[in-house]
Every structure is written in C-alpha cells, then in structure tokens.
PARO-967050 format. One record per residue (C-alpha): residue in three letters; x, y, z; residue number from 1. Coordinates in nm, 2 decimals. Example, Ala and Ser with C-alpha at 12.3 -4.5 7.8 and 13.67 -1.06 7.14 Angstrom:
! PARO-967050
r code ALA	xx 1.23	yy -0.45	zz 0.78	pos 1
r code SER	xx 1.37	yy -0.11	zz 0.71	pos 2
//
This chain:
! PARO-967050
r code MET	xx 1.74	yy 0.27	zz 0.39	pos 1
r code GLN	xx 1.93	yy 0.05	zz 0.20	pos 2
r code ASN	xx 1.82	yy -0.26	zz -0.03	pos 3
r code TYR	xx 1.91	yy -0.53	zz -0.26	pos 4
r code THR	xx 1.74	yy -0.65	zz -0.51	pos 5
r code TYR	xx 1.74	yy -0.99	zz -0.74	pos 6
r code SER	xx 1.51	yy -1.13	zz -1.05	pos 7
r code MET	xx 1.24	yy -1.31	zz -1.06	pos 8
r code GLY	xx 1.44	yy -1.62	zz -1.13	pos 9
r code MET	xx 1.73	yy -1.59	zz -0.86	pos 10
r code LEU	xx 1.43	yy -1.64	zz -0.60	pos 11
r code VAL	xx 1.33	yy -1.90	zz -0.74	pos 12
r code GLY	xx 1.67	yy -2.12	zz -0.75	pos 13
r code ILE	xx 1.72	yy -1.98	zz -0.38	pos 14
r code LEU	xx 1.43	yy -2.19	zz -0.35	pos 15
r code LEU	xx 1.46	yy -2.52	zz -0.54	pos 16
r code LEU	xx 1.78	yy -2.46	zz -0.31	pos 17
r code LEU	xx 1.60	yy -2.45	zz 0.01	pos 18
r code VAL	xx 1.46	yy -2.79	zz -0.08	pos 19
r code SER	xx 1.69	yy -3.02	zz -0.23	pos 20
r code CYS	xx 1.88	yy -2.87	zz 0.14	pos 21
r code GLN	xx 1.60	yy -3.04	zz 0.30	pos 22
r code LYS	xx 1.59	yy -3.35	zz 0.13	pos 23
r code ASN	xx 1.95	yy -3.47	zz 0.13	pos 24
r code HIS	xx 2.13	yy -3.23	zz 0.36	pos 25
r code ASP	xx 2.45	yy -3.44	zz 0.28	pos 26
r code GLN	xx 2.47	yy -3.42	zz -0.03	pos 27
r code LYS	xx 2.69	yy -3.09	zz -0.15	pos 28
r code ASP	xx 2.53	yy -2.89	zz -0.46	pos 29
r code SER	xx 2.77	yy -2.77	zz -0.69	pos 30
r code ASN	xx 2.48	yy -2.55	zz -0.83	pos 31
r code SER	xx 2.43	yy -2.39	zz -0.46	pos 32
r code ILE	xx 2.39	yy -1.98	zz -0.46	pos 33
r code THR	xx 2.62	yy -1.87	zz -0.11	pos 34
r code LEU	xx 2.51	yy -1.51	zz 0.01	pos 35
r code ASN	xx 2.67	yy -1.27	zz 0.23	pos 36
r code LYS	xx 2.52	yy -1.19	zz 0.57	pos 37
r code ASN	xx 2.55	yy -0.86	zz 0.46	pos 38
r code GLU	xx 2.30	yy -0.93	zz 0.18	pos 39
r code ILE	xx 2.01	yy -1.00	zz 0.36	pos 40
r code ILE	xx 1.84	yy -0.76	zz 0.54	pos 41
r code ASP	xx 1.79	yy -0.80	zz 0.86	pos 42
r code GLU	xx 1.74	yy -0.51	zz 1.08	pos 43
r code HIS	xx 1.69	yy -0.18	zz 0.86	pos 44
r code PHE	xx 1.37	yy -0.03	zz 0.94	pos 45
r code LEU	xx 1.30	yy 0.28	zz 1.09	pos 46
r code THR	xx 1.37	yy 0.43	zz 1.38	pos 47
r code GLN	xx 1.20	yy 0.75	zz 1.55	pos 48
r code GLU	xx 1.52	yy 0.92	zz 1.45	pos 49
r code LEU	xx 1.55	yy 0.84	zz 1.05	pos 50
r code GLN	xx 1.18	yy 0.87	zz 1.07	pos 51
r code SER	xx 1.21	yy 1.23	zz 1.24	pos 52
r code LYS	xx 1.44	yy 1.34	zz 0.92	pos 53
r code LEU	xx 1.21	yy 1.27	zz 0.68	pos 54
r code SER	xx 0.99	yy 1.56	zz 0.57	pos 55
r code PRO	xx 0.72	yy 1.48	zz 0.34	pos 56
r code ASP	xx 0.79	yy 1.51	zz 0.01	pos 57
r code THR	xx 1.05	yy 1.23	zz 0.09	pos 58
r code VAL	xx 0.84	yy 0.99	zz 0.18	pos 59
r code TYR	xx 0.63	yy 1.06	zz -0.12	pos 60
r code SER	xx 0.97	yy 1.01	zz -0.35	pos 61
r code ILE	xx 1.07	yy 0.69	zz -0.13	pos 62
r code LEU	xx 0.71	yy 0.53	zz -0.19	pos 63
r code LYS	xx 0.74	yy 0.62	zz -0.62	pos 64
r code GLU	xx 1.01	yy 0.50	zz -0.65	pos 65
r code ARG	xx 0.96	yy 0.16	zz -0.43	pos 66
r code ASN	xx 0.68	yy 0.09	zz -0.70	pos 67
r code LYS	xx 0.88	yy 0.16	zz -0.97	pos 68
r code GLU	xx 1.08	yy -0.16	zz -0.77	pos 69
r code TYR	xx 0.77	yy -0.37	zz -0.78	pos 70
r code VAL	xx 0.70	yy -0.37	zz -1.08	pos 71
r code GLU	xx 1.02	yy -0.36	zz -1.26	pos 72
r code ASP	xx 1.00	yy -0.75	zz -1.03	pos 73
r code ASN	xx 1.35	yy -0.62	zz -0.80	pos 74
r code LEU	xx 1.25	yy -0.85	zz -0.52	pos 75
r code THR	xx 1.41	yy -0.80	zz -0.16	pos 76
r code ILE	xx 1.56	yy -1.10	zz 0.02	pos 77
r code ARG	xx 1.49	yy -1.04	zz 0.40	pos 78
r code ASN	xx 1.57	yy -1.22	zz 0.75	pos 79
r code THR	xx 1.22	yy -1.18	zz 0.87	pos 80
r code SER	xx 1.23	yy -1.32	zz 1.23	pos 81
r code GLU	xx 1.51	yy -1.17	zz 1.25	pos 82
r code ARG	xx 1.32	yy -0.82	zz 1.17	pos 83
r code ILE	xx 1.03	yy -0.90	zz 1.37	pos 84
r code ARG	xx 1.25	yy -0.90	zz 1.69	pos 85
r code LYS	xx 1.47	yy -0.62	zz 1.61	pos 86
r code ALA	xx 1.16	yy -0.45	zz 1.51	pos 87
r code SER	xx 0.98	yy -0.59	zz 1.84	pos 88
r code ILE	xx 1.06	yy -0.31	zz 2.05	pos 89
r code GLY	xx 0.87	yy 0.01	zz 1.89	pos 90
r code GLN	xx 0.77	yy 0.09	zz 1.55	pos 91
r code TYR	xx 0.78	yy 0.43	zz 1.33	pos 92
r code PRO	xx 0.66	yy 0.40	zz 0.98	pos 93
r code ALA	xx 0.70	yy 0.60	zz 0.73	pos 94
r code ALA	xx 0.36	yy 0.60	zz 0.54	pos 95
r code VAL	xx -0.03	yy 0.51	zz 0.63	pos 96
r code VAL	xx -0.20	yy 0.32	zz 0.35	pos 97
r code LEU	xx -0.58	yy 0.34	zz 0.33	pos 98
r code SER	xx -0.63	yy 0.02	zz 0.03	pos 99
r code CYS	xx -0.95	yy -0.13	zz -0.08	pos 100
r code LEU	xx -0.99	yy -0.50	zz 0.06	pos 101
r code ASP	xx -0.89	yy -0.66	zz -0.21	pos 102
r code SER	xx -0.69	yy -0.96	zz -0.19	pos 103
r code ARG	xx -0.47	yy -0.91	zz -0.56	pos 104
r code VAL	xx -0.33	yy -0.58	zz -0.35	pos 105
r code PRO	xx -0.02	yy -0.68	zz -0.17	pos 106
r code VAL	xx 0.03	yy -0.36	zz 0.03	pos 107
r code GLU	xx 0.39	yy -0.41	zz 0.17	pos 108
r code ASP	xx 0.47	yy -0.53	zz -0.21	pos 109
r code VAL	xx 0.34	yy -0.29	zz -0.38	pos 110
r code PHE	xx 0.55	yy -0.03	zz -0.19	pos 111
r code HIS	xx 0.84	yy -0.26	zz -0.12	pos 112
r code SER	xx 0.83	yy -0.28	zz 0.22	pos 113
r code GLY	xx 0.88	yy -0.47	zz 0.54	pos 114
r code ILE	xx 0.82	yy -0.50	zz 0.87	pos 115
r code GLY	xx 0.78	yy -0.18	zz 0.98	pos 116
r code ASP	xx 0.79	yy 0.02	zz 0.70	pos 117
r code LEU	xx 0.39	yy 0.10	zz 0.68	pos 118
r code PHE	xx 0.07	yy 0.10	zz 0.86	pos 119
r code VAL	xx -0.17	yy -0.04	zz 0.64	pos 120
r code ALA	xx -0.59	yy 0.00	zz 0.67	pos 121
r code ARG	xx -0.77	yy -0.18	zz 0.47	pos 122
r code VAL	xx -1.20	yy -0.11	zz 0.39	pos 123
r code ALA	xx -1.34	yy -0.25	zz 0.07	pos 124
r code GLY	xx -1.40	yy 0.01	zz -0.12	pos 125
r code ASN	xx -1.09	yy 0.25	zz 0.04	pos 126
r code VAL	xx -1.40	yy 0.43	zz 0.18	pos 127
r code SER	xx -1.38	yy 0.72	zz 0.52	pos 128
r code ASN	xx -1.51	yy 0.59	zz 0.81	pos 129
r code GLU	xx -1.45	yy 0.69	zz 1.19	pos 130
r code ASP	xx -1.27	yy 0.37	zz 1.25	pos 131
r code ILE	xx -1.05	yy 0.44	zz 0.97	pos 132
r code LEU	xx -0.99	yy 0.80	zz 0.99	pos 133
r code GLY	xx -0.90	yy 0.72	zz 1.46	pos 134
r code SER	xx -0.57	yy 0.54	zz 1.22	pos 135
r code LEU	xx -0.54	yy 0.73	zz 1.07	pos 136
r code GLU	xx -0.51	yy 0.99	zz 1.27	pos 137
r code TYR	xx -0.27	yy 0.76	zz 1.50	pos 138
r code ALA	xx -0.06	yy 0.69	zz 1.28	pos 139
r code CYS	xx -0.01	yy 1.03	zz 1.19	pos 140
r code LYS	xx -0.07	yy 1.27	zz 1.47	pos 141
r code VAL	xx 0.08	yy 0.98	zz 1.70	pos 142
r code SER	xx 0.32	yy 0.75	zz 1.53	pos 143
r code GLY	xx 0.48	yy 1.02	zz 1.29	pos 144
r code ALA	xx 0.43	yy 0.88	zz 0.96	pos 145
r code LYS	xx 0.39	yy 1.14	zz 0.68	pos 146
r code VAL	xx 0.21	yy 1.01	zz 0.42	pos 147
r code VAL	xx -0.14	yy 0.95	zz 0.39	pos 148
r code VAL	xx -0.23	yy 0.72	zz 0.03	pos 149
r code VAL	xx -0.56	yy 0.63	zz -0.05	pos 150
r code LEU	xx -0.51	yy 0.31	zz -0.32	pos 151
r code GLY	xx -0.79	yy 0.23	zz -0.49	pos 152
r code HIS	xx -0.71	yy -0.03	zz -0.78	pos 153
r code GLU	xx -0.90	yy -0.15	zz -1.11	pos 154
r code HIS	xx -1.12	yy -0.39	zz -1.15	pos 155
r code CYS	xx -1.28	yy -0.30	zz -0.80	pos 156
r code GLY	xx -1.56	yy -0.56	zz -0.65	pos 157
r code ALA	xx -1.69	yy -0.32	zz -0.43	pos 158
r code ILE	xx -1.67	yy -0.05	zz -0.73	pos 159
r code LYS	xx -1.89	yy -0.23	zz -0.95	pos 160
r code SER	xx -2.10	yy -0.37	zz -0.67	pos 161
r code ALA	xx -2.18	yy 0.07	zz -0.59	pos 162
r code ILE	xx -2.31	yy 0.12	zz -0.97	pos 163
r code ASP	xx -2.51	yy -0.17	zz -0.96	pos 164
r code ASN	xx -2.71	yy -0.05	zz -0.68	pos 165
r code VAL	xx -2.60	yy -0.37	zz -0.49	pos 166
r code GLU	xx -2.81	yy -0.41	zz -0.17	pos 167
r code LEU	xx -2.70	yy -0.70	zz 0.12	pos 168
r code GLY	xx -2.68	yy -0.63	zz 0.47	pos 169
r code ASN	xx -2.41	yy -0.42	zz 0.64	pos 170
r code ILE	xx -2.30	yy -0.39	zz 0.22	pos 171
r code THR	xx -2.56	yy -0.14	zz 0.16	pos 172
r code GLY	xx -2.41	yy 0.08	zz 0.38	pos 173
r code LEU	xx -2.08	yy 0.08	zz 0.30	pos 174
r code LEU	xx -2.14	yy 0.11	zz -0.08	pos 175
r code ALA	xx -2.39	yy 0.42	zz 0.04	pos 176
r code LYS	xx -1.98	yy 0.61	zz 0.11	pos 177
r code ILE	xx -1.91	yy 0.50	zz -0.24	pos 178
r code LYS	xx -2.26	yy 0.68	zz -0.46	pos 179
r code PRO	xx -2.15	yy 1.03	zz -0.39	pos 180
r code ALA	xx -1.84	yy 0.97	zz -0.62	pos 181
r code ILE	xx -2.02	yy 0.79	zz -0.88	pos 182
r code ALA	xx -2.28	yy 1.07	zz -0.87	pos 183
r code ALA	xx -1.98	yy 1.27	zz -0.89	pos 184
r code THR	xx -1.80	yy 1.12	zz -1.18	pos 185
r code PRO	xx -1.84	yy 1.32	zz -1.53	pos 186
r code TYR	xx -1.88	yy 1.07	zz -1.86	pos 187
r code ASN	xx -2.05	yy 1.09	zz -2.08	pos 188
r code GLY	xx -2.09	yy 0.70	zz -2.27	pos 189
r code ASP	xx -2.19	yy 0.35	zz -2.04	pos 190
r code ARG	xx -2.25	yy 0.40	zz -1.67	pos 191
r code THR	xx -2.23	yy 0.04	zz -1.64	pos 192
r code SER	xx -2.03	yy -0.19	zz -1.45	pos 193
r code LYS	xx -1.95	yy -0.34	zz -1.78	pos 194
r code ASN	xx -1.80	yy -0.06	zz -1.88	pos 195
r code HIS	xx -1.45	yy -0.08	zz -1.77	pos 196
r code ALA	xx -1.37	yy 0.32	zz -1.89	pos 197
r code TYR	xx -1.67	yy 0.41	zz -1.64	pos 198
r code ILE	xx -1.54	yy 0.16	zz -1.32	pos 199
r code GLU	xx -1.19	yy 0.33	zz -1.44	pos 200
r code ALA	xx -1.33	yy 0.70	zz -1.44	pos 201
r code VAL	xx -1.54	yy 0.60	zz -1.09	pos 202
r code THR	xx -1.23	yy 0.46	zz -0.92	pos 203
r code LYS	xx -1.07	yy 0.78	zz -0.99	pos 204
r code SER	xx -1.33	yy 0.96	zz -0.80	pos 205
r code ASN	xx -1.40	yy 0.77	zz -0.52	pos 206
r code VAL	xx -1.04	yy 0.77	zz -0.43	pos 207
r code LEU	xx -1.04	yy 1.18	zz -0.42	pos 208
r code HIS	xx -1.35	yy 1.16	zz -0.25	pos 209
r code THR	xx -1.24	yy 1.01	zz 0.02	pos 210
r code MET	xx -0.92	yy 1.20	zz 0.02	pos 211
r code GLU	xx -1.13	yy 1.52	zz 0.01	pos 212
r code GLU	xx -1.40	yy 1.35	zz 0.32	pos 213
r code ILE	xx -1.06	yy 1.27	zz 0.54	pos 214
r code ARG	xx -0.98	yy 1.66	zz 0.51	pos 215
r code LYS	xx -1.31	yy 1.73	zz 0.62	pos 216
r code ASN	xx -1.37	yy 1.46	zz 0.89	pos 217
r code SER	xx -1.03	yy 1.55	zz 1.06	pos 218
r code PRO	xx -1.00	yy 1.82	zz 1.19	pos 219
r code ILE	xx -0.63	yy 1.66	zz 1.25	pos 220
r code LEU	xx -0.53	yy 1.55	zz 0.95	pos 221
r code LYS	xx -0.63	yy 1.87	zz 0.77	pos 222
r code GLU	xx -0.42	yy 2.08	zz 1.04	pos 223
r code MET	xx -0.09	yy 1.87	zz 1.02	pos 224
r code GLU	xx -0.21	yy 1.90	zz 0.63	pos 225
r code ASP	xx -0.27	yy 2.25	zz 0.58	pos 226
r code LYS	xx 0.13	yy 2.29	zz 0.85	pos 227
r code LYS	xx 0.32	yy 2.06	zz 0.60	pos 228
r code GLU	xx 0.37	yy 1.80	zz 0.87	pos 229
r code ILE	xx 0.19	yy 1.53	zz 0.62	pos 230
r code LYS	xx 0.14	yy 1.47	zz 0.27	pos 231
r code ILE	xx -0.25	yy 1.33	zz 0.16	pos 232
r code VAL	xx -0.18	yy 1.21	zz -0.19	pos 233
r code GLY	xx -0.45	yy 0.93	zz -0.38	pos 234
r code GLY	xx -0.35	yy 0.67	zz -0.64	pos 235
r code GLU	xx -0.43	yy 0.42	zz -0.82	pos 236
r code TYR	xx -0.30	yy -0.04	zz -0.83	pos 237
r code HIS	xx -0.33	yy -0.11	zz -1.21	pos 238
r code MET	xx -0.32	yy -0.52	zz -1.16	pos 239
r code GLU	xx -0.14	yy -0.60	zz -1.50	pos 240
r code THR	xx 0.11	yy -0.39	zz -1.44	pos 241
r code GLY	xx 0.21	yy -0.32	zz -1.11	pos 242
r code LYS	xx 0.20	yy 0.00	zz -1.10	pos 243
r code VAL	xx 0.08	yy 0.30	zz -0.93	pos 244
r code GLU	xx -0.13	yy 0.60	zz -1.03	pos 245
r code PHE	xx -0.09	yy 0.84	zz -0.82	pos 246
r code LEU	xx -0.33	yy 1.12	zz -0.81	pos 247
r code SER	xx -0.30	yy 1.45	zz -0.56	pos 248
r code LYS	xx -0.59	yy 1.70	zz -0.57	pos 249
//
C-alpha cells in the first residue's frame, strides 16, 4: 500500500492553517500549504484480493517497517471520512493485534495504519480468555488476517498489580491470568514492582505465556499456524521510543 509521510512540523503547520482559514475565509494566506489530491490517502485499504495475496511473512515484515515509520515520526495524512465510506462495504485486515488496555499504546498509530488495516483486541495485561480467543479466530479463520501479534508494553499497570498480588473485584481473576508468567520468569534480584528490570522480564514472559495460551486453547489457530497460514508473534512496546521489540517463541 502506498504511504505519504510528513514531519510533525508540517502536520502542525497544516493544522494551524486550517484554524486560520476558519477565522477568516476571505483572507489569503501567503504561507499556505497546498496538498495535491494524490497526497491524501483516501482509499488505500486492503481488499479481499490484496489480502489473499499476502503471506504471513510479508505481513510481519510490513508491521516491522510501519513501526519503524512511526518511531521516525512519519505521519500519514488521511482523508478519514472518505476512507470510512469506501471501507464500509467490507473489511480485510492483514493482522490482528491483542493489546493491553493502556491508553498510552495507540495500536493503529504504533503500526502506522488506518481504518481497515488491523483488527485490534484490548484487555488489561494482554491476556487470553474465551472471548479473546473467539475474536482472534474470527479475525484469522473467517476474515483472513495473516498475523496475530500479542503486544505487551513497558510500565504496565496490570503487570505491576499482578506482582503486588492486588485483589479487587473482577480484577483479581484477570490478574490471576498473569501469575503463571510471573512464576515462569527467571530472575535473580528484587522481584517487586519497584524494580523496572524485573517488570520488564515479567512483561516479556507474559507476552510469551499468552502466545502459548492461544496455541493451547485454540486448536483452530494452532492448526493454521502449523500449516503456515498465519504467524503468531509477540512484541513489547517501548513507550519512550515508540519501538516495538518483537518476540517469537
């Protein structure tokens, strides 16, 4: 798919221009920026035909490259309203991302993607349960997604709470799904939520644990992976840089 990228400075300039135009429609701005129509993405979303031609390895490479674009602060101008209308007839995303609930992890932006590009499932601690598995199965088996990404992240509150043995309402049961990852994390040192290095280690273990839970509890996805129809991969989102550190198991 074709991408058009702009720096943060240019984007801010465009926004300021729009504000200026609203204040005075008749005044001509000598510093205005004109965008050609072909510089605005309006319909470059995946069709069923394009999706069917993508291999899991190709989609995985695209995700890595798009995260690199995000890290380098490349932003894409999108005619979102036009894209919504054109995408309304169907959706054929290339990948599905199981992300944490955290508001600081903007999944579509992290992978420099727009409407129609990705399925996104969110749950605190990026854990697996029956509803999440059903959603992943729908994304891959029914709708043709080629890659499942389990995406953890730095400074995860669910990870910290699980380490601290927090018990509160339904949160207790959710955090219990992280406990096996804590138990499986080899670490010599301070095993508390105040130790950033330990939290990092548990975060990675939790991503790998969720990947294994997906394979264990979804025969559909396991079979698709065995047949190389999909890839199941993991990643940790680093908040300070925006980079996704990909993990595999």
